N, C-alpha and C positions, 0 to 999 in steps of 0.2 A: 435566472442562471440560463433554462433551455435556451426560453425562445433569445438570449443575450446568442446562444454560439449558434443559430440556427434549427435545431432540434426545435419539432413539434410535441407540445407539452399532454400526455399519456400518462398515465396510471402506474403500469411498470414503469417506464423512467422513473417519476419523481419518487415510487418507491422506492428502485434501485439506488434512483443517488441521497437519497436520506438513510437507508438503511447503511455505505460506503459513510458518508459526515457521521455517524451512529456507532459506527464500527468498526474505525481503524486497523486497518490491514489484513482485514478478515480476508478469507479466502469462500469460492464460488458457494462453493453446496451454505456454509453458513449463510451472508446474501441472499439464496436464498426459500432462509428458513425465516429471515426476517420477516423476507419482503411476504411470504405465503401469510405470515398473521398478518398483518396487510390486508394482503386482497383474496388471502382467499387460493385457490388454488393459480397456479403458476406456473408455467414449464418451465425446465432444467434451458432446452431453448431459445426460448424467451425472453432468460434473467440471461443467459451467454447474448441475446444482443443484441442490449440495452448497454451491458459494460463493455461491450465492443466502441459499440457510439459515442460512449460517455469518452470513456479512452482519447477515440480518435478525437475528438472534440476538444478536449484537453479538460476535460472536467474530475476528470480522474485519473489515478495515474497506476499504468497495475506496475509490481515489484514480483519478481521470482526470484529470491535466495534461493544456493546453490540447497540441491533435495527439498521446496518446496516443494506446494501448489502456487500456481498463482494469485498472486492478496493483490488487494487495492484501497486505494487513502484516495480520502477528500483533500485533504492538502498539497496542489500544485504548484504551479509557480517559482517555484523558489527551487535549489538547489542544497536540501537534507540527507539523508541519508540516511541509512538504517543499523542497529545492532541487534543483532539474531542471536536466544541462548541456545545454547547448543543441546538442554538437554530436553528442555521442552516446547523449545520450535517460537517461543514469542517473540515482537515483535516492538522493539522502542521506537523514533524517530532521533535523532543525533543531528542537529545544527551543526551546518561548511561552518566552517574557521570564519571570521569578518575581518574585513579589509584584504590586506594581502592573498586573496586565496591559493594557496598552492598544489591543489587540489584539479584547478581550471586551468593551470600552467604543464605541463606538457615535455618531459621533457623532449619528445619528436613528436611533432602532431601531426606530419608530412601529407601538413597543405591544408587539412580540417579546418574552416573555423570552430575550438570547441562554445560549444556556450552551457554546457549538462556534462558532469560527472559524477559516477554509481559512484559510492563505495559502502562497501557491507564489513561495519564492526562483526565481529562474531566471540561471542564470549556467553559467561552463563547466570543467569538474572538473579537478584536477589534473591526468591520465593527458591529455587533450585540450588542454589550457598546454602539459604539460609537450612535450608532441611538435609544438606550432605551434612553439614555440622552438625544438628541435632543429630544423627542415626549416627555420626560418627563420637557422640557424645562432649564434643567439642567447642 
């Protein structure tokens, strides 16, 4: 993958890419923890630099829902969206509508050639809903 986008294969790059693949929607601190389990000591700056290079190369995608730190995922190349839990912050992928995709048809595109839409759904995850129901006796 790295060579395919003209990036040199290094241990930190492989470790970060693997961490993002294995932990979708992880934040930078979580990725650093996973990389350190694999490589031992690695600087925050090295992981930030690798994430920036992987994002620029299109191997990972950076998302940042309102009120959240940046998160990274390896699912790239499609127009999927996300659902975020208002209670615990969990994030899950949501596939875009197939066939006619209204999310890519802007009412007024101002002359832009639109190729991606970012939609974030907000709500509560099943675990938080269940916890609330259990706490209220329902």
